[in-house]
Each structure stands twice: as structure tokens, then as C-alpha cells.
N, C-alpha and C positions, 0 to 999 in steps of 0.2 A: 292627734296629740302625739308628740315625740318624745321620748325619753326612756327612763328606767324607773322601776319600783324598787326603793332601797328598803330592805326588811332585815330582820335579824333572828337569829335562833332563839333569844329571850331577851328580856330587858338587861339594861346596863351592858349591853355588848359593843356599844360605841358607834351606833349607826348615824347619829347625829354628826359625829366627828367625821365619818366617810362621807355624808351627805356634803358637809361643809367644804372639804377638800374638793370633791368632784364639782361642786358649783363654782369654786374658784377656778378650776382647770377648764371647765366647759363653758363658763359664762352661763350656767344655767340656773333656773329658778327653782328653789326647794320648796314644795308644796306639802305642807303638814295638814292631812284632812282633820285629824283631831289631836288636840294638845291638852292633856290634863296635867294637874299640878301646876297651874299658872299662879303668877304673882298678882295681888290686887293692888292697884294704884289708882291715882287720880290723874286727869289730863289737865291741860293749862286752863281749863274753864271749870275745873272742880269736880268733873263728872267721874264716877268710878268706872275703871277699865281694867281689863286683864292682860297681862304681859306674859307671853309665851316664852319661857327660858330657852327652848330649842331654838327659836328664831333669833334670839339674841346670840346664842352660841355660833350660829352660822354667821351672822352678820360681823361678829367680832373678828372672824377669820378672813373677812372680806367677801364672803359669798352673799347670795340674796335668797331671802325665805319670807314665807307667809303662811300663817296658821288660818284654816278656814273656820274651825270651831274651838274655841277656848273654855276650858271649865277649872273651876278653883280646886276641887278636890284631887289629890293625887292617887287616882284609882282607875280601874279599867273604864274605856268610854262608855260602856253599856250602863254602868252604874252611875257615872257622872251625868249621863243624860238623864237618867231615872230620877236622881236628885234635883236636877235642874227642870223636871217635868217636860223634858224634850225627848224627841225620838230620832235617831240617825238612821238611814237606810242606804244600802249599797247603791241603788239607783239615784237617789238624791245626791249622795256624794260624789258618785261618777259625773252627774251633770254639772255639778259646781266645779269639779276639777278640770272638765274640759273647757268650761267657760273660762276659768282662770287661766288655762294654758293656751288660749286660742291665739294669742299674739307672740308666744314664746316659741323660739326655734327648739329649745330643749327644756325639758322639766324632769325634776327628781321628785317623785312622790315618796314621802318617807312614812313609814308605817309607825305603828305604836307597839312596843313589845315584839312578841313572836307572831306566827301566823294566825293562831286561832284565838287572838284577842278579839272578844265579842263586841260588835257594834250595837246589837239589839239581841232580842231573845232567840232570833233564828240565824242571823248573819254575822260572819266574822270578817276579819281584815283579808283572809284568803278569798273570801267571796268578792271583795273589792277588787283584789288583784285580778281575778279571773275576769271580772266585767271590764277592767280597763285594758286586759290583754298586753300590758306592757312586759318587756323582759325584765327579769329580777336580778338584782344585786343582793346576794345574801352575805350579811356581816356576821361573823363568827367570833365569839370571844376565845381567845387562846387560853384555855384552862383545862383542868381535868374534866372528862366527860364530854368535850366539845365534839369528838368525832361522831358520837352517837347523836348528839342534837343535830349536828350539820347534816349527815346523811339521812336522818328522818325528815328533815326540813326540806331537803332536796327532793326526796320522793313525794312529799305532800304537794309541793309545787309543780312537779312534772305530771302528777297524776291528774291535775287540772288542765293539762294540755299547754302550760306556760313554760317558757324557756329560762332557764337559770342561767343568765348571761356569764356569771362567774362568782366567785367567793373572795372575800376579804377578810383575812385572819387579823384579829386585833388584839393585842396584849393590854388587857384593862388593869392589871395589878403591877405595882412596882417591882423590879427583879430581886430586891433584897428581901421581899416578903413572899413566903411560900404561899401557893394558892390554898385558900381555907379549905377547899374541898380535898386537898391533897395531905392528910394528916400523917401519911407514911414517910414524907420526905425527910431524909435526915440531914439535907443541906441544900444550898441553893444550887449546887452541882446537879443534885438529883431533879429539882425542879427545872433547871435548863434542859436537862436530857428529856424530860417530858414534853416541854414546850417545843423543842427542836423536833421530837418525833411527831407531834401534832401536825407541824408543818409538812414534813415527808409524807406522813401517812395520809393526811387530808388531800394532798396533791394527787397521790396515787388513788385513793379510794374515789374520790369525787371525779377523777379523770376518767375513770371506768364508766361513769354515768354522763360522760361528755361535758362535764362542768370544770372549766379551768380555774385554778387558783390565781387570782390576779395581783394579789398584795399580801404582804406579810408585815403588819405594822407593829413595831416594837413599842414598849412603854415610852412615852414621849414626855413624861413628867406632868405635874400638875399645872405648869404654865404651857399649855399647848400653843398659844400664840408665839412663843419664843421658839418653838420648834416647827413653825409653819412651812418652812421650805423643805425640811426633811419629811413632813407629812405629804406634801405635795409630789415630792419625788417618788415616795414609795405608791402613791396612788395613781402615777402617770400611766402604768399599763392598764389599769381599770378605766381611766378616762378614754384611752386609745379604743378600748373595747367598746365603750358606750358610742363613740364617734363611728365605728364600724357598723353599729347596729342603726345608727341614724342616717347612713348613707341611702340615697334614693333608691327605692325598690326596683329591681330589675336591671340596674346599670351595673355593667361589668367593666373590668380594668381594660385599658387599651381600647383596641378598635373592635372588641367582641360586640355582637349585636345586643340590643336591649332585650329584655325578657319578652315583651310583646312582638318585637321584630323577629326574634328567634321563633316564637310560637307561629307567627304569620307564615314564615318561610319554610318551617320544618315539621310543624305539628298538624295531623289531621284531627279534626273535631267530628262529633256525630252528624251524620247526614250532610256533610259540608264539603264544598270543593276545596281541593289543595291549591289550586291556581287562582281561584276567586272566592276566598273564604268570607264567610260572614264575620262582621266585627266580634271580638271577644272583650271581656271586661275582667281584669285581673282582681282576684279576690285575695285579700291579705289574711284575713281570719274571718271566723264566725262566732256568733254567740246568740243564744236564744233563738229568735227567728229572724235574725238579722245576717246578711252577708255584707262583710266590711270590705269595701274596695281599697286597693292600693293608694288610691287618689285621695282618701279620707272620707269619701261618701259612704253612707250606709243605706242598704236597700232592704225593705221588707220582703221576705221571702214568701212568694205565692205558689212555689212548685214543690215545697219539701224535697228538693233535689230529685225530682221525677219519682214522687210517691213515697220515698224512703224515710225521711227524717221526720218522723211522726211526733217525736218528742222534741223537736227543735235541735239546736247544736250545743254541744258542750254538756251533754247530760252526764251528771256526776255518777250515777250508778253504773252507766256504760263505760265511762272512762276508768273507774276503778276495777271494774270486771276485766277490761282489756289489760290493764297494767298488772294485776295479779297473775293473769294467764300467761302473758308474755313473758314474765319473770320465771315462771314455773316451767313452762313447755309451750313454745310456739307452734310447731308442727311436727307430727309424726304420721308415717303412712298409715292408712286404715287396713291395708292388707294384713291380716294376721294380727293386729293390734286393735285394742279398743281403749278407751279412757273416759274418765268421769264426765267431763263436760259433754260428750256425744250422748252417753247415757241419760244425763240429767236433762239435757234438751229435749230427747226423744220422749222421756216420761211427761215433761211439762206440755209438749204438743199434743201427744195422745190424750191429755186430760181436757183439752180445749177444742179440739177439731171435731167435726161432725161425727157422731157416734158410728162405729163400724170401720173406720180407718185404723188399721192396726200394725202396719209395717211402714218403715221409713227408709228412704235412701237419700243420702246428703249429696248435694251437687254444688258446682262451682258458682252458679249463677241461674238466673231465671231461665234463659234460654236452654241451658243444659238440663234443667229438670223437666223442660217439656220434651227435650230428646230422649230423656230417660222414660217419660211417660209414654211416649209413642212406642218405644222398644218394649216396654212392659206389655202394652196392649197387644202387639203383634206376638210376642212369646206366649201370652195367655192363650190366644187362640190357636197358636200351633201346638201348644201342649194338649189341647183338646182335639187335635187332628184336623183342624180347620186351616188347612195350608193357604187357600184362596183368600182368607180374611186378611188383607195386608194394606187395606186403604182405610181412609178417614172421611168422616162426614163432618162439615163445620159450616156455620152461617157465614155469609159475606160480612165484611166489615170487621172481622176479627184481627187480632195481632197477638202473636206468641213469641216473637223473638226473632233474632237476626242470624241464627245459625241454621244449616241447611234443612234439617228436618223441621225445624220450627217455622221457617219460611214457607215450607210447602203447605202449611195449614193456615197461613195468613191470607187476607184477601188478595185473590190473583189479579184484580182489575184496578182497584182504586188503593191498593196497599202501596208498601215501599219497595216491594221486591219484583216488580214486573220485569226488570232487566234480566232476571234469573229464571224466567218461567221455562225456557227450554232445558235447563240443567235439573230442575226439581222434579221429585215424584209427582205423578198426577194424582190428585185426590178429588173429592166431590164437595160441592158447595150448593147450598141452599140460600135463598134471599134472607136477609137479616130479619129478625123479628120486627115487624112494624108496630107492634102493640106497645106504647109508651108505658113507663113505669106508673106515671100519674093519672092514667085513664083506665077505664074498664077493659078486661081482657076480652080479646076477641079469639074464640077457639079456632076460626079459620086460619090464624096465623101459623098453626102447626100442620095444616094440610099437606104443604109441600114436603116437609120432613117426613110426615107419615107415609105419603105415596112413595117417596124415595127408598125408605127402609123396607117397605113391602116388597119392592121390586129388586132391590140389591142387597138384601141382608147377608146373603153368602159371601160378599166381597168386602163388607165393613167390618174393621176391628173394633172400632170405637168412634163415639162422636165427642168431639173436643170444642168447647167454647168457653168464653169468659162469662161466668154467671153474672148476671143482672146489669153489669157494665162493660160494654165494649170500650177499651181503652183508646190507645193509640191509633185504632182503626176508625175512630170517629166519636169517641166520647159519648156513646148512645146508651141511654138508660131504657131497658125494656122490662116488660111485666114479669113478676116472678113465676106466674102460672106458665109461662112459655117454657121455663127451665123444668118446672114440676112435670109438665106434659112430656118433655124429651126423656126425663127419667123413666116414665111409664113406657114409653116407646122402646127404649134401650132394654128395659126388663122384658118386654114382651119377644124381643127378637134375640135375647141373649148377647146383646152388644154393650160393651163397656162405655161408661160416661166418664170422660175426663173434664174435670173443672180446673181452669186456669186461674187460680186466685192470687197470681204474683202481684198484681196491682190492687186487687180489691181486698185481700185479707188484712187482718188486724185492724177492723174497725172503720175503715175509710167510709164505707157505705152506710154506717149506722148500725150494722150488725158486725159481730167480731168476724164473721165470713159471710160472703154475699150469698152462699148456698143456703144460709138459714132463712133468708127471705121466702124461699120456696119450700123450707123444711125438708130437704133432700140430703143424701148422702152420696156423694159420687163414689166410682169404683176407684178412681185415681184422682189425687189433687196435688197441684203444684203451689208451692209457697216460695216467696222471695221478698225483695224490696223492703218494706217495712219490718221484716223479720229481724233485721240487725239494726233497726233504727237509723239507718244511714251511715253506720260506722264501719261496716264491713261488707264485702261481697259475700254471697252464699245463698243456697236456696234448698229446698226438701221437696222430694216427690213422695207421697204417700199413697198407700194402696190398702184395699181391703184384704182380709185373710184369704178370702176365696181366690183373689188374683194371685197373692204370694204363693199360696200352697199349690195352685194349679201350675205355676212356673216351675216352682220347686221340685214337683213330681214328674216333670217332663223327662221322657227317655233320652238316652245318650245322643241319639241322632238329631234331637231338637234342642241341643243346648245341655243336656244332662241335667236339668234343673238349676242351671247357673243364670243369673241375671248379667247379660254381657255387657257390663258397662263398669268402668272403675277410674274416675278422675284422679290425678295425682293428688290435689288437695281436698279430697273427700273427707268430710268430717274434721276439717282442719280445727284443732282445739281452740284457737282464738276466735275463729268464727262461732263455734259452738257456745263458748262462754259469753260472747257479745250478745248472740241471739237470745240466750237464756235471760240475760240481764234485761234486754229489751222487752221481752215478753212480760217479765215480771214487773218492770217499770209500767207497761201498758195496764196490766191487771190490777196493780195497786192505785192506778189513778183513776178519776171520775171521768174516764174516757167517753162514756155514753153521753153525759151531760155536755161535755165539751163538744162532741160531734153535733149533738142537736143545736147548741148554741151557735156553731159555725153554719150549719144549715140555715138557721133562721137569719143570721146576718148576711150571709150570701144571697138569700132569696130578696131580703129588703134591698141590698145594695145593687143587685144586678137587675132588678125589676124595671127601672127606668130606661134600660136599653131594648126591652121588648117592644117590637112594633116600629123601631126606628129605622131609617133609611140604610139599607146595607145589611140589616140583621135578620137572618133567617129564623132563629130559635134562640130562646134562653131557658136553661134548664138547671136544676140544682138537684143533688142528692147526697145526703150525708154531708161530708166535707169536701164536696166537689162542686164547682160552678163552672158553668159553660155558657159562652156566648158564641153561637155558631153564625158565621158570616155567609153572605150570598156569594161572595168571590174569595179566592185564595188571598190571604193577606200579605203584605209586603213585610216579611220577618225583620229584616234590617232596620226598616224605618220604624216599625212598630216597637221593635226592642229598645231602640235608642230613646223613644218618646217614654217608654215605660221607666227607664233608668232615670231619665230626667225627672219623672214624677216620684222617683225614690222608691220603686218597688221592682221585684224581679219577677216578671211574668214571661214564659217562653211560648208564644204562639206558634201554630203551625197550621198550613193548609188553610181550611175553612175555620179554624176553631181558636178562639181566645178562651183559656181556661185556666182556673186556679185551684190548688189543692193545698192549702196552707197547713203547716204543722198543727197538731191538735191544740198545742199550747198557746197558740196566737190569741193575743187580746182582741177585744171587739174594734178598738180604734185602729188596728192594724188591718183588720179585715176590711174595714170601711175604707181605708186608704187604698187597698187593692181594688176594690169595687169602683171607687171614684176614679182611678187611673183608667180603668177600662171604659167607664162611661165618658171621661173626657176625649178618649181616643175616638169613641164612636160619634161623640158631638163634633169633633174636629174633622170628621170625614176621612180619617186615616184608613178606614176599611172599604172605601168606595172605589 
């Protein structure tokens, strides 16, 4: 669907006039989702019908228009629907608009009144605008008070992640009559001064928000048809702006490479060759649990953008929090300075993490939070005079990030960092816990770790692992009693326990934190990914008071009590405000019920793959579903197949897995599962 959404600051601003002019210039169809105040007539067969006056107005000027829903009473859409015993919804209107626009090269969707005109008891026209994701042309009536209305409207639209393509200022009162709102004008000269100032002030103020003033339409008289050419002349810059927006995505002027060509020739992607890259798909926008591709296709997101987007995309609470914060203060150094977002986020996190974690260190990313955790553990042991305790113990199959320290505690054999084995510090590994989450616990699974710690306790600073779910290292779900047993072993030898909850935190496994399955509190915990709902990068390393105080009381020769780490963007206020909004959004939602539903739907949908040729295992925990294959998958082939099925699933190695946003409806989860089953049935994993 290509085009613009034409809206206004309020009623009687002249948006139909602007839509009509743009329709003529662009040969575009004007689609009016809702028209109230229609005229009742009879057709040639004597049947009652409603005629939409705005459609007539557009067609009189030579444009094309159509109203989808017409109502007789001149009132707001939600009241007109209520009187007609009907109900409009954003989803329904969006479907109708896309259907009506499917054969059109350009459409102009014209709103009704201002942004917050209600469609039903919960949704407004602004919600419809957000659903359609069209750039917005804002029509502003040139009169007293228009600056305030225009700037508030721009702020509201931009807060939803939408582009305000430009403003059209329109004079709706004849010049010899002073604006009724301006009772202080002594003459028409005073009125003209106000109107002219509106033009210059609006251009300046909106320009600061990167919104151009595209047209200033004077009073054209009551017979607009007689002034048609003048109207079109004034609207020509607005039409050119719409044409720019309709240009093919990724195409640059002259001989410059297209977007995808530039990407292929110059941009590295994660775990991808520069010279023989995997195919990529251009995403033009996102909404709810959908990735909207530049070619018009929509994909059901099965990856939550690598565990992050638990609320889906375009969450209003998060967008509003980011908008407020960036307008107030985007970033200040955390050295010697503090701020409310950092304190409020810290308070909220300490309220919900396992009891006993009392200190927080804000980091740039998940990998950095692991680096901080490792340094905390070493400094803790040194502060107690245990200089030899500089190594870590971790199960095979783990993954903790791609920075140097984090790589050193990832799986050294089957992980992604074998190439750097000679560069990395040497740490200790035990076999991954073989006891499945969904089977009785085998105490023998702890014997290797127990034996190792008995013999090497004086070398180990900490045990680090992902609680209950090993993520990128194999998507393995192990029994919580293994974690509980490790906690007891660490206590016995005064070794710290680091739980990397970057992927598992914030509800993904069915508990707010995966540690809760074992009922334990780690000495150090790392959080990231879903912490910001996919809107920002950022992470946190938390520690117990015992760890923090021991480091803080170390003598000068051992760091003098200072934790030796300090990222430039530590406690970035924008990150903190976004994370706080994301945590609040999660806690205010029925997330437990949603995750239980996702687990049920994934179990039902993936079960047919169990025992099929090429499938080694099928497992589900919380909002994570995994089909493990016998052989490594052909990622490019499988990725292309999934896109053709209308889903976004990113397989790797022996794993086809999904972790949809918590807000995903049942039918979308079923579509994800069907796509995987079809791939298995088609033999694409053999």
C-alpha cells in the first residue's frame, strides 16, 4: 500500500480540499475510511442510500475518492457506529483499506477530524495511522492557536514512530473577517500580521522537528472550483514530496548501488562471510509481531529479534518513554553524575530479581555485562587474598557473548569461537548437564562438577552458566536441580556462582527469571536482551552485597576498592528510561498466561515433527520451541523457504527454533509451527 495519510489538527481545517488537490496532481485515489454527516438519497431503483459529501468535494475538483463506511449523523465515528449498532476496528479498517488500495499506484487515506477521533471505545484514528505505517501529511488551519495545535499533533504522530512528511497550512476564513478566536484584532492588518507570523513561525518550529512546511494555501473563496489551478499550484511542492516518498525503496540517484547491492558489497552481518554472504531481506517497517518487507510481504516474527522484542514492535509505552527521555536528556557520562532514570530502573530491578542481589552495574550490551561479571568475580577473590583464583568453570554447550572474556567461557569445541582458542584465556569445562528439564533429575549429572571443584577449588573464581536453558550453544533445557546442586557446591567451596540470564530473563522460560526454577540466588547475575523490549541496547550486571563490599574494601594494591570497568555509555538515560518502561509493561501484562499459552501452542504445533526423518529431538519450554536436526541445516535454503511461508525463523547449525513475542496470537504461532513442519515434510533438513 503506497501513499500518505492526510489528517488535520482539528475539524474544518480543510483536509478534504488538500486531499482533492493532491488526488488531481498525483492521480491518486482518496480513501475515506469513515464518513459521517452523509446525505440520504434514493438510487435509480428507489433504494435508500447515503452519499458522502467529502467524496463529492474531491470529485468536483477532478479527483477520485471513495468512502468505505458512511453514516447519517454528523458526529464522531464511534458514536455514529454505536447508533447504527455497528463497530469499527483498526484491524478491520486496515484490511479494507489495503484491499481497496491493492490495484492503486498511490492512495491518500483521509482521516476524520483530528488525530484522536475515536473509532471505538479503545481505538482512535491515530491507532489506524500507526497500523497503516503511511507517512503523514498534516493539514493545519491558519488561525489563532494553530502553532500549538500543529506542534502537539506533530509530537503525537512522531511518538508513534510515524513520519510527518510535511505540513500544509490552509486559510479557512475569508480575509475581510477576523478570526473568531482573535477578539483583540483591531483591524484586518492585525489579522494579516498574525497569519503571516503563523507561516514563518510554523516553518521554523516544525523544521526543528524535521517537518517541512510544504504549502501555504490562502483563502480561495467559497467557489473553490474557480480557483482550482491556484490550489494545484500551491500544492505542487506537497505532491512532489509524496512522489519522493513513493520512489522505489533502496534506489539511489544515478549509478549508485541499490540498497541491497550496497549491503551485499559493503556490510558485514552476524556470523556471515563478507565475500560470500547469506541472502538478506530488507525490512521497511515493523508492527505488532510482524516484519514488513520492502517488497510488500509481511512475515510473522518467530525470533523476537533474538529474544529481545517480547512486547512485539511499536509498543506505545516504550515509544512514549523514549520520546520523553530523548527530549529531556539523551546521554550524560555516569562518572561523577547520576540521574533519575538510572535510579528508578535500579529500584525496579531490585524489587523483582532474586532476593539478595543488591548492587547493579549498567553495561552497554549482554557481552559487556558478562565481561563485568568475570572481572567482579576475580576482584572479589583477590580482595580476600586468593590471588590464584583467576579461572572459571562452566558446562560445555554454553554461550555468553562475542567479546574476548565472554568467548573464553563459551563452548570451546562446538561453539562459535574455536578460531580464537589460542588467543583466549584457558578456563575449565565440564560436560553439559545431561538431565533433561522434562525428566526426573539424575544426581550423577553433578558428579563431574563436584569432583572438579574438590580438586581445583583454589584456582576457581566462579562457576558461570546459563540457568536452565543453554541458548545459542544448543538450545538445551536441563533440570533445575542441576543448578540447585551447583549453588550448593559453590557455597561449600566459597566459589561465586554467575548466572547469565541475558536470554532467559524476563519471562521467556515461564518464570520471571530462570533461576526461580531452582529457587536459588546467584552471587552475580547478567541481564540484557528483553530488558529493553528490543528498543535499545543495554544490560545490567547485578551482585550480592557480599561481593560488592568485598571488592569495595580491597586494599590499594588490589584496586583500592574500585571496580575496574567504565563504559562510555554506562547508564545511558535513554536506555534506562526504555528499560524501565519495558519492565513496567511486562509486569502490567498477563505475561505468565501468555507464556503458558505459547508453550501449549508450540507443543501442539511442533509435536508432529517428533520422530520424523532427520529430526533428533523436539522440545519446548515456556515461549521457546526447538526442533533439533540430525544434520546441520542449509541456512540459506531454509531461510528462503520460511520467507515464502510468510514467517521469519532464523535456523542455525542443527537447530530450528522459535521464540515469538509474548503478544503473538494463536494463529500466528500455528503458522510458525506449520512452516517448520512443512520444511521437515519437504525433506529440507536431510
